[in-house]
LOTI-359899 format. One record per residue: x negated, y, z negated of N, C-alpha, C in turn. Coordinates in pm, whole numbers, m for minus. Layout:
<atoms>
     n.u     n.v     n.w    ca.u    ca.v    ca.w     c.u     c.v     c.w
       X       Y       Z       X       Y       Z       X       Y       Z
...
</atoms>
This chain:
<atoms>
     n.u     n.v     n.w    ca.u    ca.v    ca.w     c.u     c.v     c.w
   m1069   m3070    m978    m959   m2948   m1008   m1039   m2848   m1087
   m1151   m2879   m1134   m1187   m2800   m1248   m1184   m2629   m1208
   m1223   m2595   m1086   m1229   m2449   m1058   m1081   m2410   m1030
    m984   m2499    m992    m846   m2450    m970    m776   m2416   m1103
    m799   m2496   m1176    m753   m2455   m1338    m821   m2350   m1398
    m735   m2246   m1407    m787   m2125   m1458    m809   m2152   m1609
    m690   m2198   m1681    m677   m2230   m1797    m567   m2321   m1842
    m571   m2408   m1933    m480   m2503   m1972    m476   m2515   m2121
    m375   m2495   m2179    m363   m2501   m2332    m223   m2534   m2377
    m206   m2593   m2498     m79   m2622   m2554     m90   m2538   m2675
      45   m2487   m2715      83   m2380   m2809     202   m2429   m2897
     171   m2423   m3020     271   m2452   m3100     280   m2347   m3218
     396   m2293   m3240     437   m2161   m3318     334   m2049   m3282
     331   m2043   m3142     241   m1918   m3104     106   m1939   m3099
      44   m2049   m3158    m105   m2074   m3169    m157   m2179   m3083
    m266   m2155   m3023    m338   m2265   m2925    m388   m2376   m3017
    m329   m2484   m2983    m371   m2610   m3071    m432   m2700   m2980
    m427   m2686   m2852    m512   m2793   m2756    m549   m2704   m2621
    m668   m2768   m2600    m740   m2692   m2465    m784   m2781   m2402
    m760   m2787   m2258    m789   m2923   m2170    m826   m2860   m2054
    m899   m2944   m1954    m905   m2905   m1816    m839   m3025   m1756
    m750   m3085   m1790    m685   m3203   m1734    m543   m3184   m1725
    m478   m3180   m1620    m327   m3160   m1620    m234   m3272   m1697
    m312   m3386   m1673    m247   m3521   m1737    m244   m3494   m1880
    m343   m3466   m1925    m352   m3443   m2094    m289   m3344   m2141
    m281   m3227   m2065    m174   m3127   m2111     m24   m3162   m2101
      m5   m3228   m2005     153   m3280   m1982     175   m3406   m2096
      64   m3452   m2150      98   m3571   m2246     149   m3499   m2385
     114   m3375   m2401     171   m3332   m2515     318   m3287   m2520
     400   m3298   m2403     537   m3273   m2403     604   m3368   m2507
     728   m3295   m2558     802   m3362   m2655     741   m3387   m2789
     634   m3293   m2818     567   m3296   m2950     584   m3155   m3010
     667   m3071   m2958     676   m2942   m3021     587   m2844   m2935
     645   m2724   m2928     556   m2617   m2857     572   m2622   m2700
     475   m2558   m2635     500   m2553   m2493     337   m2544   m2437
     330   m2580   m2313     212   m2582   m2226     220   m2483   m2140
      85   m2423   m2115      74   m2315   m2030     m56   m2362   m1929
     m14   m2375   m1830    m107   m2417   m1714    m127   m2311   m1603
    m257   m2248   m1591    m291   m2156   m1498    m359   m2197   m1370
    m305   m2198   m1264    m380   m2235   m1135    m413   m2136   m1050
    m519   m2143    m980    m556   m2026    m865    m579   m2097    m741
    m494   m2055    m645    m518   m2098    m498    m545   m2274    m493
    m424   m2338    m535    m432   m2471    m553    m418   m2522    m408
    m464   m2657    m392    m413   m2718    m265    m281   m2784    m283
    m230   m2836    m162    m100   m2905    m181    m121   m3033    m269
    m213   m3106    m272    m229   m3227    m353    m237   m3184    m512
    m295   m3069    m527    m319   m3023    m658    m180   m2959    m711
     m97   m2894    m622      37   m2861    m666     129   m2989    m694
     113   m3089    m603     188   m3199    m629     153   m3266    m759
      14   m3275    m809      m6   m3323    m914      75   m3242   m1043
      56   m3120   m1042     123   m3031   m1143     263   m3053   m1140
     339   m3081   m1036     467   m3087   m1007     503   m3219   m1076
     420   m3341   m1058     456   m3459   m1092     439   m3461   m1249
     345   m3402   m1310     324   m3380   m1459     421   m3333   m1544
     475   m3208   m1484     590   m3150   m1551     722   m3152   m1486
     743   m3250   m1404     891   m3274   m1341     928   m3149   m1282
     851   m3083   m1197     893   m2976   m1141     948   m3018   m1009
    1071   m2969    m966    1131   m3023    m845    1062   m2982    m728
    1058   m3081    m623     996   m3056    m501    1038   m2939    m434
    1164   m2914    m428    1209   m2807    m343    1154   m2668    m395
    1140   m2665    m535    1068   m2546    m615     929   m2524    m580
     862   m2639    m582     708   m2647    m555     668   m2623    m407
     770   m2649    m304     737   m2620    m166     728   m2475    m158
     780   m2380    m232     774   m2242    m206     627   m2198    m222
     554   m2269    m313     410   m2237    m343     318   m2299    m232
     371   m2395    m166     279   m2453     m56     302   m2378      78
     431   m2307      97     439   m2235     222     384   m2107     178
     403   m2050      73     335   m1896      45     433   m1805     110
     384   m1672     132     429   m1564     191     578   m1554     161
     636   m1581      42     776   m1578       3     806   m1433     m49
     929   m1397     m49     986   m1270     m85     999   m1284    m243
     990   m1179    m310    1039   m1184    m463    1165   m1238    m473
    1172   m1321    m574    1292   m1406    m603    1301   m1453    m749
    1417   m1500    m798    1427   m1577    m920    1533   m1698    m872
    1480   m1811    m881    1571   m1928    m845    1570   m2031    m984
    1690   m2117    m996    1695   m2213   m1081    1708   m2325    m983
    1606   m2434   m1034    1599   m2562    m980    1609   m2666   m1112
    1735   m2705   m1135    1761   m2808   m1246    1697   m2745   m1385
    1606   m2798   m1435    1556   m2734   m1569    1446   m2642   m1568
    1412   m2613   m1414    1287   m2533   m1407    1346   m2393   m1334
    1289   m2289   m1393    1304   m2158   m1337    1190   m2102   m1255
    1215   m2060   m1125    1109   m2035   m1024    1125   m1864   m1020
    1017   m1818   m1035     982   m1666   m1034     875   m1640    m921
     896   m1578    m842     807   m1524    m720     770   m1388    m714
     651   m1331    m762     627   m1197    m741     501   m1166    m664
     517   m1059    m590     413   m1021    m502     282    m961    m584
     157    m957    m529      71    m892    m595      m3    m820    m509
     m78    m726    m532    m149    m639    m450    m263    m548    m486
    m373    m548    m407    m491    m469    m452    m511    m383    m341
    m590    m268    m369    m628    m154    m262    m766    m184    m230
    m817    m182    m112    m920    m201     m69    m962     m72      17
   m1057      17     m51   m1068     144     m32   m1162     145      90
   m1246      54     116   m1342      57     240   m1248      73     355
   m1152     m31     365   m1071     m33     476    m939      41     470
    m917     109     357    m777     161     327    m682     111     365
    m690     m26     285    m570    m114     308    m525    m203     195
    m416    m248     191    m337    m326      74    m355    m447      97
    m403    m527      35    m407    m677      33    m312    m732     m54
    m226    m829       0    m136    m887     m75    m162   m1018    m110
    m103   m1057    m235    m121   m1215    m285      34   m1232    m345
      33   m1348    m423     166   m1382    m477     137   m1446    m599
     231   m1448    m692     228   m1520    m820     371   m1596    m831
     337   m1717    m840     446   m1823    m876     448   m1861   m1013
     566   m1849   m1079     586   m1893   m1215     702   m2018   m1221
     658   m2124   m1283     744   m2219   m1288     763   m2238   m1462
     886   m2201   m1482     914   m2234   m1649    1014   m2321   m1664
     969   m2415   m1769    1065   m2518   m1817    1083   m2486   m1962
    1168   m2576   m2023    1186   m2563   m2167    1062   m2585   m2247
     955   m2658   m2224     837   m2679   m2273     701   m2663   m2192
     719   m2582   m2096     607   m2557   m2022     639   m2412   m1946
     510   m2371   m1881     500   m2265   m1785     380   m2278   m1698
     413   m2295   m1564     294   m2323   m1472     282   m2188   m1400
     146   m2126   m1379     134   m2001   m1317      57   m2045   m1211
      92   m1996   m1086      14   m2043    m947     m13   m1891    m896
    m154   m1859    m866    m197   m1730    m817    m243   m1748    m688
    m221   m1680    m595    m278   m1689    m455    m336   m1544    m431
    m453   m1505    m401    m498   m1379    m374    m595   m1335    m496
    m650   m1217    m454    m730   m1169    m554    m682   m1083    m694
    m570   m1037    m652    m504    m920    m739    m434   m1010    m857
    m423    m924    m971    m336    m947   m1092    m377   m1093   m1139
    m529   m1114   m1187    m552   m1214   m1281    m505   m1225   m1417
    m462   m1356   m1442    m372   m1378   m1578    m454   m1396   m1715
    m592   m1383   m1684    m678   m1419   m1800    m646   m1308   m1906
    m637   m1199   m1877    m631   m1096   m1984    m489   m1119   m2050
    m384   m1141   m1973    m258   m1175   m2047    m240   m1266   m2138
    m323   m1379   m2120    m332   m1498   m2201    m403   m1449   m2334
    m504   m1380   m2309    m590   m1334   m2433    m503   m1243   m2507
    m430   m1153   m2467    m357   m1061   m2538    m247   m1123   m2593
    m174   m1221   m2540     m62   m1283   m2594    m124   m1368   m2715
    m215   m1435   m2708    m286   m1522   m2813    m305   m1423   m2923
    m314   m1300   m2920    m343   m1207   m3036    m208   m1181   m3103
    m108   m1226   m3036      31   m1199   m3094     118   m1316   m3102
      85   m1410   m3182     171   m1538   m3193     319   m1501   m3210
     342   m1392   m3299     462   m1365   m3315     575   m1352   m3180
     487   m1327   m3068     553   m1306   m2943     561   m1441   m2854
     432   m1498   m2875     405   m1629   m2803     492   m1733   m2862
     533   m1699   m2985     625   m1830   m3043     757   m1847   m2958
     797   m1754   m2877     920   m1750   m2813     891   m1817   m2694
     785   m1879   m2665     782   m1983   m2565     743   m1924   m2408
     775   m2001   m2326     757   m1974   m2175     821   m1838   m2116
     928   m1806   m2181     987   m1660   m2141     898   m1570   m2188
     822   m1557   m2299     720   m1443   m2340     609   m1452   m2254
     568   m1564   m2227     462   m1571   m2124     508   m1500   m1981
     616   m1524   m1944     690   m1490   m1796     695   m1328   m1816
     730   m1263   m1910     762   m1127   m1940     631   m1069   m1942
     527   m1100   m2012     399   m1039   m2012     343   m1049   m1888
     328   m1153   m1825     276   m1179   m1692     341   m1072   m1600
     466   m1076   m1596     549    m966   m1503     501    m836   m1506
     496    m794   m1641     459    m656   m1686     305    m623   m1630
     214    m729   m1648      81    m724   m1603      89    m707   m1441
     167    m787   m1393     170    m784   m1241     198    m634   m1176
     322    m588   m1247     362    m453   m1219     259    m332   m1245
     213    m360   m1370     109    m254   m1389     m17    m250   m1291
     m61    m367   m1234    m154    m395   m1135    m133    m310   m1003
      11    m273    m993      22    m193    m864     m27     m55    m876
     m36     m10   m1012     m74     146   m1023    m224     178    m963
    m335      87    m955    m432     135    m888    m426     144    m710
    m312      55    m686    m278      67    m532    m230     212    m495
    m157     252    m588     m75     398    m557    m193     486    m567
    m285     467    m667    m390     574    m691    m480     582    m558
    m482     482    m505    m586     474    m399    m521     539    m270
    m380     520    m272    m292     587    m139    m275     723    m160
    m264     755    m298    m243     914    m314    m353     980    m303
    m495     923    m337    m610     989    m313    m625     995    m160
    m598     905     m76    m594     906      66    m503    1027     122
    m381    1023      66    m283    1113      96    m348    1275      86
    m432    1283     m22    m488    1430     m41    m596    1447      59
    m679    1365      85    m781    1375     189    m708    1402     335
    m597    1328     362    m544    1350     489    m486    1488     503
    m433    1542     375    m362    1673     364    m480    1776     391
    m601    1769     351    m718    1857     370    m757    1849     504
    m768    1728     564    m807    1713     720    m722    1781     805
    m581    1776     767    m478    1842     855    m483    1983     862
    m524    2056     759    m543    2175     745    m688    2240     754
    m765    2157     797    m903    2217     793    m934    2284     923
   m1047    2334     942   m1068    2424    1072   m1116    2324    1190
   m1155    2192    1171   m1171    2088    1267   m1065    2087    1361
   m1102    2052    1471    m979    2045    1581    m932    1883    1591
   m1001    1803    1525    m956    1654    1508    m857    1660    1397
    m751    1596    1451    m639    1555    1377    m650    1426    1314
    m603    1388    1186    m615    1266    1143    m489    1183    1161
    m425    1188    1293    m285    1129    1329    m288     977    1305
    m406     911    1357    m411     784    1354    m404     711    1217
    m498     795    1146    m521     754    1000    m376     763     924
    m302     858     953    m181     900     888     m84     772     914
     m82     727    1031      18     632    1097     m26     486    1015
    m151     482     998    m208     355     947    m163     361     791
    m174     463     717    m145     462     597      15     463     584
      92     501     675     230     510     659     274     347     657
     211     290     748     246     124     752     199      68     631
      73     102     593      46      18     453     148      51     352
     201     179     343     277     210     217     436     150     261
     468     148     369     612      66     395     573     m69     372
     484    m145     397     465    m281     351     459    m306     215
     389    m188     144     393    m214       5     550    m204     m66
     602    m114      12     762     m98     m67     842    m215     m16
     826    m266      91     889    m381     137     874    m495      50
     741    m515     m19     708    m627     m91     773    m602    m229
     789    m470    m280     810    m432    m422     989    m413    m441
    1024    m350    m339    1172    m310    m371    1265    m419    m407
    1250    m539    m354    1350    m642    m392    1312    m709    m530
    1200    m665    m576    1163    m728    m707    1253    m691    m824
    1312    m553    m806    1390    m497    m916    1523    m588    m939
    1583    m638    m833    1699    m721    m850    1652    m856    m918
    1536    m894    m912    1497   m1030    m955    1489    m998   m1113
    1432    m878   m1148    1418    m840   m1294    1538    m836   m1373
    1638    m787   m1311    1763    m782   m1379    1842    m915   m1370
    1794   m1016   m1294    1857   m1142   m1287    1777   m1218   m1412
    1672   m1190   m1443    1608   m1256   m1546    1654   m1227   m1674
    1742   m1117   m1695    1786   m1082   m1828    1923   m1129   m1835
    1971   m1186   m1739    2124   m1235   m1715    2146   m1360   m1796
    2282   m1381   m1826    2315   m1495   m1893    2274   m1634   m1821
    2249   m1642   m1709    2210   m1759   m1638    2059   m1800   m1678
    1995   m1704   m1711    1845   m1726   m1755    1804   m1744   m1894
    1914   m1753   m1978    1885   m1729   m2116    1813   m1850   m2177
    1851   m1960   m2092    1797   m2086   m2156    1632   m2083   m2141
    1584   m2006   m2051    1430   m1987   m2027    1392   m1859   m2111
    1479   m1759   m2131    1427   m1641   m2186    1499   m1618   m2311
    1409   m1615   m2425    1479   m1602   m2576    1537   m1454   m2566
    1656   m1451   m2634    1720   m1316   m2653    1627   m1214   m2699
    1530   m1249   m2802    1435   m1153   m2865    1341   m1102   m2753
    1329   m1170   m2630    1236   m1106   m2520    1316   m1047   m2427
    1435   m1057   m2428    1509    m994   m2323    1500    m835   m2305
    1492    m752   m2434    1475    m614   m2427    1304    m594   m2370
    1235    m666   m2363    1097    m648   m2317    1095    m641   m2162
    1188    m713   m2098    1210    m724   m1954    1259    m590   m1906
    1305    m501   m2004    1339    m379   m1954    1214    m274   m1925
    1104    m309   m2002     990    m244   m1975     956    m275   m1851
     952    m393   m1815     910    m437   m1673     984    m346   m1570
    1126    m361   m1586    1187    m285   m1495    1182    m135   m1474
    1149     m80   m1594    1119      70   m1592     999      81   m1522
     890       9   m1563     765      30   m1492     761       2   m1356
     833     m80   m1303     862     m93   m1160     928      m9   m1081
    1025      50   m1152    1101     169   m1106    1004     294   m1067
     916     310   m1168     832     427   m1150     734     403   m1039
     687     273   m1031     596     248    m920     669     270    m777
     788     232    m763     872     234    m652     892     380    m625
     913     461    m715     951     610    m688     817     681    m639
     703     618    m706     571     691    m650     549     633    m514
     580     532    m474     553     479    m344     637     549    m258
     762     577    m286     850     649    m209     804     811    m177
     742     845    m288     704     972    m276     562     994    m179
     497     879    m203     361     873    m117     421     883      27
     519     796      60     566     792     193     617     919     248
     685     979     146     738    1100     221     634    1213     236
     533    1205     142     411    1305     153     341    1268     312
     333    1136     330     267    1100     460     353    1165     575
     472    1155     559     580    1183     670     554    1333     698
     544    1410     576     523    1544     573     397    1583     645
     275    1519     612     139    1523     670     138    1495     815
     239    1381     864     229    1384    1018     302    1486    1077
     407    1545    1029     476    1656    1092     381    1762    1115
     305    1800     995     223    1895     993     105    1895    1087
      66    1763    1085     m57    1713    1203      m4    1744    1331
     116    1704    1383     155    1723    1500     199    1884    1533
     232    1953    1437     261    2106    1451     107    2163    1478
      20    2127    1392    m122    2183    1424    m171    2149    1556
    m145    2025    1604    m204    1977    1725    m149    2061    1850
     m16    2086    1826      72    2168    1923      30    2303    1928
      m4    2359    1821     m54    2477    1798    m184    2515    1892
    m271    2421    1861    m408    2418    1896    m396    2401    2063
    m290    2319    2102    m279    2296    2244    m255    2430    2285
    m132    2498    2245     m92    2634    2282    m205    2726    2306
    m289    2724    2180    m407    2822    2203    m497    2812    2304
    m535    2668    2343    m611    2639    2467    m539    2673    2578
    m402    2662    2594    m330    2712    2724    m350    2842    2727
    m344    2924    2634    m336    3071    2637    m472    3127    2674
    m578    3046    2599    m717    3083    2635    m754    3055    2786
    m705    2934    2829    m736    2917    2971    m653    3026    3061
    m529    3043    3051    m469    3141    3119    m528    3280    3118
    m556    3309    2999    m641    3431    3004    m781    3457    3091
    m838    3353    3077    m985    3347    3157    m942    3344    3336
    m832    3257    3348    m775    3260    3470    m739    3394    3536
    m667    3462    3441    m642    3604    3489    m752    3695    3534
    m847    3698    3429    m962    3777    3428   m1045    3729    3559
   m1049    3594    3601   m1120    3546    3699   m1050    3581    3842
    m917    3624    3832    m839    3643    3951    m887    3791    4026
    m921    3877    3951    m949    4023    3997   m1083    3984    4088
   m1208    3950    4044   m1315    3947    4136   m1293    3848    4252
   m1191    3756    4229   m1155    3660    4327   m1100    3731    4441
    m993    3810    4405    m912    3912    4490    m995    3995    4573
   m1089    4072    4490   m1171    4176    4562   m1251    4099    4680
   m1333    4000    4623   m1415    3917    4726   m1342    3848    4831
   m1216    3777    4791   m1154    3705    4899   m1083    3787    4986
    m997    3880    4934    m901    3966    5010    m961    4062    5106
   m1057    4129    5045   m1137    4232    5131   m1232    4165    5202
   m1325    4115    5131   m1440    4031    5199   m1411    3946    5327
   m1301    3872    5311   m1268    3789    5413   m1138    3796    5515
   m1055    3894    5470    m932    3925    5551    m929    4066    5578
    m997    4148    5523    m971    4302    5554   m1100    4369    5596
   m1189    4289    5665   m1295    4348    5730   m1408    4389    5625
   m1421    4348    5518   m1524    4370    5435   m1466    4453    5314
   m1565    4445    5184   m1519    4534    5073   m1522    4680    5104
   m1446    4772    5071   m1447    4910    5089   m1579    4984    5048
   m1633    5039    5129   m1763    5113    5099   m1897    5011    5087
   m1864    4879    5153   m1957    4773    5124   m2090    4821    5219
   m2077    4899    5319   m2180    4936    5407   m2280    5036    5333
   m2244    5099    5209   m2312    5184    5135   m2352    5147    4995
   m2466    5148    4955   m2516    5131    4816   m2421    5172    4715
   m2391    5302    4714   m2292    5359    4621   m2161    5304    4632
   m2108    5292    4762   m1959    5231    4771   m1963    5101    4714
   m2034    4998    4744   m2051    4853    4700   m2073    4862    4532
   m2157    4960    4486   m2162    4943    4356   m2037    4996    4278
   m1972    5098    4331   m1856    5150    4282   m1739    5034    4259
   m1741    4977    4389   m1641    4868    4348   m1671    4765    4259
   m1796    4728    4275   m1827    4609    4168   m1806    4685    4017
   m1850    4796    3998   m1821    4865    3860   m1675    4886    3820
   m1581    4901    3918   m1463    4916    3896   m1384    4762    3861
   m1447    4680    3946   m1385    4526    3911   m1453    4496    3770
   m1566    4524    3742   m1611    4486    3606   m1541    4543    3513
   m1497    4681    3518   m1409    4762    3415   m1279    4691    3398
   m1227    4661    3523   m1097    4596    3488   m1087    4457    3435
   m1181    4379    3466   m1207    4258    3395   m1226    4291    3247
   m1315    4375    3208   m1338    4399    3054   m1191    4465    2995
   m1139    4545    3073    m997    4584    3017    m908    4465    2993
    m881    4378    3090    m804    4274    3058    m862    4173    2944
    m979    4184    2931   m1056    4078    2804   m1007    4144    2709
   m1038    4279    2690    m987    4355    2557    m847    4329    2518
    m754    4335    2621    m636    4327    2612    m585    4176    2564
    m643    4092    2628    m636    3955    2571    m691    3931    2441
    m792    3981    2424    m853    3974    2279    m778    4046    2184
    m714    4129    2191    m631    4212    2107    m505    4135    2070
    m465    4043    2172    m343    3984    2183    m348    3845    2106
    m478    3809    2084    m537    3709    2025    m521    3578    2114
    m560    3610    2246    m546    3499    2345    m703    3454    2377
    m771    3526    2318    m930    3490    2339   m1013    3490    2203
</atoms>
């Protein structure tokens, strides 16, 4: 399990006193004061079962991590508080949002973090908290708050990428090229909707963590810090909704531009058809139905008809050109 365990340490008075790569050794420190923090990344079912057995995590709670793809939520399972948070990262090459999940299992003397996906690694959170033992001394609740804030802040690069794509789309919509980025806009709208669907339920979970039912896991001194998480999340969601609205506006503008260009094509075709009707009528009507073009048996007469036909075509061309049909 060496690579699955990102870090495992025991903390007393906010300071690391034991570092190990064994779940059993970490769990053996229980009831000695302090708390343990076990970080796992993409564990198998057997590895999850080992962690659950070592820290007495209820099977119903650990089953969520086995099944993955869960919605954001906060649930109580006996002495264990389960918090599920989506993670996201933006892949610019594919203009796609990749989602993952973070599972937090908090007890009175432990917190187990389970990460699936590439986004929001918690190594930096641990390093930062260890520099502030006055915060870490508050136990698993302090870890939960810092990790949640980190997860929410990790959404910002996703929105940065989406907003950059929106600016590119807006330039394409109003560019001189005839190609409209309709397909790209639809794809980006879908990505933004998926992003908002993943995040919007998280706000209710944040509020529940600061409620009375979670005080046994969240120290009162930590409760105000959760408001920072909720405020950061609200800003992210508002930015996401703004991006969604901009994409809808871009889609409307793209459809309008496409309709305008289609109308221009229709007028252009109609103008050329009208111009082409004149020589067609002269050649077809007189030449085939009325015994020949007037004066056609004489060079001057034939030339005069041709010149008049050409002048009439040029007159129509100028009229259509002046009306901006050509």
